[in-house]
C-alpha positions in Angstrom: 0.4 6.7 -4.5 -3.0 6.9 -6.2 -6.2 5.3 -4.8 -6.1 2.8 -7.6 -2.6 1.7 -6.8 -3.5 1.3 -3.1 -6.6 -0.7 -4.0 -4.6 -2.9 -6.5 -1.9 -3.6 -3.8 -4.6 -4.5 -1.3 -6.2 -7.0 -3.7 -2.8 -8.6 -4.5 -2.3 -9.0 -0.7 -5.7 -10.6 -0.4 -4.9 -13.1 -3.1 -1.7 -14.2 -1.3 -3.7 -14.3 2.0 -6.3 -16.6 0.3 -3.6 -18.9 -1.0 -2.2 -19.3 2.5 -5.7 -19.9 4.0 -6.6 -22.4 1.3 -3.5 -24.5 2.0 -4.3 -24.4 5.7 -7.9 -25.3 5.0 -7.0 -28.4 2.9 -4.5 -29.6 5.6 -7.2 -29.2 8.3 -9.9 -31.1 6.3 -7.4 -33.9 5.5 -7.4 -34.7 9.3 -10.9 -36.0 8.8 -11.5 -36.6 5.1 -9.2 -39.0 3.3 -8.7 -38.2 -0.4 -11.6 -36.5 -2.4 -9.2 -33.6 -3.0 -10.9 -32.6 -6.3 -14.4 -32.7 -4.7 -13.3 -30.5 -1.8 -11.6 -28.0 -4.1 -14.8 -27.7 -6.2 -17.0 -27.2 -3.1 -14.7 -24.5 -1.9 -14.7 -22.9 -5.4 -18.5 -22.9 -5.3 -18.6 -21.3 -1.8 -16.2 -18.5 -2.8 -18.2 -17.9 -6.0 -21.5 -17.7 -4.0 -22.8 -20.9 -5.7 -24.5 -24.1 -4.6 -23.6 -27.7 -5.3 -25.5 -30.9 -6.2 -23.5 -33.8 -4.9 -24.3 -37.3 -6.4 -22.8 -40.5 -4.9 -23.7 -43.8 -3.5 -24.3 -44.1 0.3 -21.3 -44.3 2.6 -18.9 -42.0 0.7 -18.7 -39.4 3.5 -20.9 -36.8 1.8 -22.4 -35.6 5.1 -19.0 -35.8 6.8 -17.4 -33.6 4.1 -20.1 -30.9 4.6 -20.0 -31.1 8.4 -16.2 -30.8 8.4 -16.3 -27.8 6.1 -18.8 -26.1 8.4 -16.4 -26.6 11.4 -13.3 -25.4 9.6 -15.1 -22.4 8.1 -16.9 -21.6 11.4 -20.3 -21.8 9.7 -23.7 -22.8 11.2 -24.5 -26.3 9.8 -28.0 -27.7 9.3 -29.0 -31.0 7.8 -32.4 -31.5 6.3 -33.3 -35.1 5.5 -35.8 -35.0 2.6 -38.6 -37.5 2.7 -41.9 -38.0 0.8 -43.9 -36.5 3.7 -41.7 -33.4 4.2 -43.6 -30.1 3.9 -42.3 -26.7 2.8 -42.9 -25.3 6.3 -40.6 -28.1 7.7 -37.8 -26.4 5.8 -38.6 -22.7 5.9 -40.3 -22.5 9.3 -43.9 -22.0 10.4 -46.1 -19.5 12.3 -47.6 -20.5 15.7 -50.3 -18.7 17.6 -49.1 -18.1 21.1 -50.2 -16.2 24.2 -48.0 -13.3 25.6 -47.4 -12.5 29.2 -49.9 -9.6 29.1 -52.7 -12.0 28.0 -52.6 -11.0 24.4 -52.3 -13.4 21.5 -50.3 -13.1 18.3 -48.6 -15.2 15.6 -45.0 -15.9 16.0 -42.7 -17.2 13.2 -40.5 -20.1 14.2 -37.5 -20.3 11.9 -36.9 -23.7 10.2 -33.5 -25.4 9.5 -33.0 -23.3 6.4 -31.8 -20.5 8.7 -28.1 -21.6 8.8 -25.0 -20.9 6.7 -24.3 -24.4 5.3 -27.3 -26.5 4.4 -27.1 -30.2 3.6 -30.2 -31.1 1.7 -29.9 -34.9 2.0 -31.5 -37.0 -0.8 -33.3 -33.9 -2.2 -35.0 -36.0 -4.9 -37.0 -38.0 -2.3 -39.4 -35.2 -1.6 -42.2 -33.9 -4.0 -41.6 -30.8 -6.2 -43.7 -28.6 -3.9 -41.2 -29.1 -1.1 -38.2 -29.0 -3.4 -39.3 -25.6 -4.6 -39.1 -24.3 -1.0 -35.4 -24.1 -1.5 -35.6 -22.1 -4.7 -36.2 -18.6 -3.2 -33.6 -19.3 -0.5 -31.0 -20.4 -3.0 -31.6 -17.5 -5.4 -32.7 -14.6 -3.2 -31.1 -15.7 0.1 -34.4 -15.0 1.9 -37.5 -16.8 3.0 -41.1 -15.4 2.7 -43.6 -16.6 5.3 -47.2 -15.1 5.5 -46.0 -12.4 3.2 -43.1 -11.3 5.4 -39.6 -11.7 4.0 -36.9 -13.0 6.4 -33.2 -12.6 5.3 -30.9 -15.6 5.7 -27.5 -15.3 7.4 -24.6 -14.7 5.1 -22.7 -16.6 3.7 -25.4 -19.0 2.6 -24.7 -22.2 0.8 -26.8 -25.3 -0.1 -25.2 -28.7 -0.8 -27.8 -31.2 -2.0 -27.2 -34.9 -2.3 -28.7 -37.6 -4.5 -28.3 -41.4 -4.6 -27.7 -42.4 -8.3 -28.7 -46.0 -7.7 -32.1 -46.2 -6.2 -34.8 -44.4 -8.3 -38.0 -45.9 -6.9 -40.0 -43.4 -4.9 -38.0 -40.4 -6.1 -38.9 -37.1 -7.8 -36.4 -35.8 -10.4 -35.4 -32.2 -9.8 -37.0 -29.9 -12.4 -34.6 -28.2 -14.8 -35.4 -24.8 -13.3 -34.1 -26.0 -9.9 -31.2 -27.9 -11.3 -30.0 -24.7 -13.0 -29.8 -23.0 -9.6 -26.8 -25.3 -8.7 -23.5 -24.0 -9.8 -21.8 -27.4 -9.8 -23.0 -31.0 -10.2 -20.3 -33.1 -8.5 -20.0 -36.9 -8.7 -18.4 -38.5 -5.7 -16.5 -41.7 -6.6 -15.3 -44.7 -4.6 -12.0 -44.1 -2.8 -8.8 -45.5 -4.1 -7.5 -48.7 -2.5 -4.8 -47.0 -0.4 -7.3 -44.3 0.6 -9.8 -46.9 1.7 -7.1 -48.6 3.8 -6.5 -45.3 5.6 -10.2 -44.6 6.0 -10.7 -48.0 7.7 -7.7 -47.4 10.0 -9.0 -44.1 11.2 -12.7 -45.0 11.6 -12.1 -48.2 13.4 -9.7 -46.9 16.1 -9.7 -44.3 18.8 -8.5 -41.6 16.3 -10.4 -38.4 17.0 -9.0 -35.3 15.2 -9.3 -31.8 16.7 -10.5 -29.4 14.0 -9.4 -25.8 14.1 -11.2 -22.9 12.5 -9.3 -21.6 9.5 -11.7 -19.0 8.0 -14.3 -16.8 9.6 -17.6 -15.7 8.1 -16.3 -12.2 7.5 -13.2 -13.6 5.8 -15.3 -15.8 3.5 -17.4 -12.8 2.4 -14.3 -10.7 1.9 -12.9 -13.4 -0.4 -16.3 -13.7 -2.2 -16.0 -10.0 -3.0 -12.4 -10.5 -4.1 -13.6 -13.2 -6.7 -15.9 -10.6 -8.2 -13.0 -8.1 -8.6 -10.8 -10.5 -10.6 -10.4 -9.1 -14.1 -11.1 -11.4 -17.1 -9.8 -11.0 -20.6 -12.5 -10.6 -23.3 -11.2 -13.6 -25.2 -11.8 -15.8 -22.1 -15.4 -14.6 -21.7 -16.0 -15.0 -25.5 -14.5 -18.6 -25.2 -17.0 -19.5 -22.4 -20.0 -18.0 -24.1 -19.1 -19.6 -27.5 -18.8 -23.1 -25.9 -22.1 -22.7 -24.0 -23.9 -21.5 -27.1 -22.5 -24.5 -29.0 -24.5 -26.8 -26.6 -27.8 -25.5 -28.1 -28.9 -27.6 -31.1 -30.8 -24.7 -32.7 -27.5 -22.7 -32.9 -26.0 -22.7 -36.4 -22.5 -23.1 -34.9 -23.4 -26.2 -32.9 -21.4 -29.2 -34.0 -23.2 -32.2 -35.5 -22.8 -34.4 -32.5 -24.6 -31.8 -30.3 -27.5 -31.6 -32.8 -27.6 -35.5 -32.9 -27.6 -36.1 -29.1 -28.8 -32.9 -27.3 -32.5 -31.8 -27.0 -31.8 -28.6 -25.0 -28.5 -26.9 -24.3 -27.3 -24.7 -21.4 -28.6 -21.2 -20.7 -26.7 -18.0 -19.8 -26.3 -19.0 -16.2 -23.8 -21.7 -17.4 -21.6 -19.0 -18.9 -21.8 -17.0 -15.7 -20.7 -20.0 -13.6 -17.9 -20.9 -16.0 -16.4 -17.5 -15.6 -17.0 -17.3 -11.8 -15.5 -20.8 -11.4 -12.5 -19.9 -13.6 -12.0 -16.7 -11.6 -12.0 -18.6 -8.3 -9.8 -21.4 -9.6 -7.2 -19.0 -10.8 -6.8 -17.0 -7.5 -6.8 -20.2 -5.5 -3.8 -21.1 -7.8 -2.1 -17.8 -7.0 -2.8 -16.1 -10.3 -4.6 -12.8 -10.9 -6.6 -13.4 -14.1 -8.2 -16.6 -15.4 -7.1 -18.3 -18.6 -9.0 -20.6 -21.0 -7.6 -23.6 -19.1 -9.4 -22.4 -16.0 -12.7 -22.4 -18.0 -12.0 -26.0 -19.2 -11.3 -27.0 -15.6 -14.8 -26.2 -14.4 -16.6 -27.2 -17.6 -17.7 -30.6 -16.5 -19.4 -29.7 -13.1 -21.0 -26.6 -14.6 -22.5 -28.3 -17.7 -23.1 -31.9 -16.6 -26.6 -31.1 -15.3 -27.5 -28.5 -17.8 -27.5 -30.5 -21.0 -30.7 -32.5 -21.8 -29.9 -35.6 -23.8 -32.3 -37.1 -26.3 -33.2 -40.7 -27.1 -30.5 -41.0 -29.7 -27.9 -40.5 -27.0 -29.4 -43.2 -24.8 -29.7 -45.6 -27.8 -26.0 -45.1 -28.7 -24.9 -45.2 -25.1 -23.5 -41.7 -25.2 -22.8 -40.0 -21.9 -23.1 -36.3 -21.2 -19.4 -36.1 -20.2 -18.4 -37.5 -23.6 -20.1 -34.6 -25.3 -18.7 -32.0 -22.9 -15.1 -33.4 -23.4 -15.5 -33.5 -27.2 -16.8 -29.9 -27.3 -13.9 -28.5 -25.3 -11.3 -30.5 -27.2 -12.6 -29.2 -30.5 
């Protein structure tokens, strides 16, 4: 048997192993989280694709609990950062202190901040000024932190899940487009269904206390992250993703009229990258070995929702960004 055949067989085995682990993962999370299956699936897709998520939802919808439960099931170090107007960049990355040593000498020592974890919950990220928001940029993109000119690598895997409250806008600082573009997915958390809310109340107002078992280790997560990158993609699927993203740009001659009427700025190349990565991950979680156009459509909303800048015409005509995304992918 050639080396290629051995490698191919190994990857097929890994896909089957991931499918089994994914089912176990969902069952374990369901002990704590009622419903929200689509949100949990998209967060797992983002983790396996080495992306980050922006989670938007009103208070009380278990955003923190979802992230904390994921960290326990995946055996990841969890850190929550509550963003406030007085939060400083050093409160996130860490700071240097001047301390005395046992031999009487003095030196600066770097004290690591809460960013040094595997799964970061950036709670209400839009409540802190841009200077502090930008402290996350290097960590999200480069997976490292620089303090006093010295780089410090973050532990792998590294994943940021930021939350926003869509209701209260007073005293908030909208995330700049450059930082929004760093997030692979923008996920909207909705109210639970009636039956789900009944079950939530039963569990949270009783002595129910589930025992969470670890279903994936750090090494396994990184192994499956590498597997996602190996998934082959047909040229027509890549061309489909790039064509749809380029159609969101009003200056593009192929952009439909409704895009030119309602969009100021379209999505950049990072959107095409995340459409393909999301499609790759989605297909292997489904037990398939190569993504199809339907897989690209499946992740189109969370990838493009925060990358399209609407103009005043859209606001005047009460046009929502999801309306445009759906029209574009139905065309």
